[in-house]
C-alpha angles and dihedrals in degrees: 000000000000120000094247093049090047090050092051090047093051093045092053091050093047090052091050090052091046093050092049104040107024091092134114093245087071095051097084117114095036129101087234084079090076094060092067089069092066117071096171113079093220089061098036094054091052095044091045094051092050091047092050093048090055094045100111131099128025111356094230090056092045091056091049093049094048091046091051095050097042090045089065091050094053138163095012120012091192093055092043093056096042094049098051138076122223088257090055091052091046090053093048093051102035110144095016114153132168117170106296094356120092130185093269091058094049093045091053092046092052091045089049090054090050092049092051092050090049092052101036104022093237143016088250093056090049092053091051091057089068098035136071130190088241094062113113091223139005092259098104090052092045092052092053093042094051092047091053094047094049105031090144092051088226101118089090119191092352092084123038120215111241090201089069127067094268118125086226087218096174096048091046091047088054090054090052089055094048100040105038122066123195138110090307110025111064097203126192105162097090103173097068117083115229085227088074095056123109124218111261099240115217128148092275096051090044089058090048091051091053091044091055093044094245094127142009094192119122097201116090094218137126093274090058092046090053092048092052091045089053089052093053090049087069087066101031112016095176096044113025093164094055094105098043098098099043095045095048091053086079089067097039111038112081095227094049132067142178093253089063090051093049091049092051096046097045100032124099 
């Protein structure tokens, strides 16, 4: 089969998967679910960032951890952060622990968010200080954003450093939520083009990238994420992350698996 015919065939199949599975009924269980509770952007961007930072480990435990943290910030995360001192936050989250993250890490992350909002008015405005529309990807903005959030370097495992080799999956997932807008992704950060997004690289998307021939690399690092993103750009130049949610459902939903996806993509 010629390359052009193969490309057309894959694109048709990706669109079928997108149409079928890119729906809110497939979100649960996913920390993205929490963002739908916040209609104001100033609250959604905070809740989304916290949810993304905690999005590692077993999904059931992720949902519990996010629910616990956001529950203490109710009903308005923005107001909660702006009305409290660091001592107040430390008192509210004393004893918190989720896998590698302890209370000190969460407290510093929340305080870092507050400090950024104080200096830049919003998380979005902070990101724009390190980003330009001419950037090939969102990486320059993410580097600046992460440095401002965790100036003290005390947020621990909750926030990956984009200057290292890490794929920064959780931070990049957060950007997908905030930049894209469709039936699943709620959006809100309107200045950034979806074409600048990078695929959030987890074990499921890594398998997909290999399955589609976008990468042969075994390391789940930023280089691999960029290779897979480049591959998706062949199908959707202006929105390479479009298929992330629907494709990863095959590794997350209990009644779906990667073998089914492989059979559909490579079958007649």
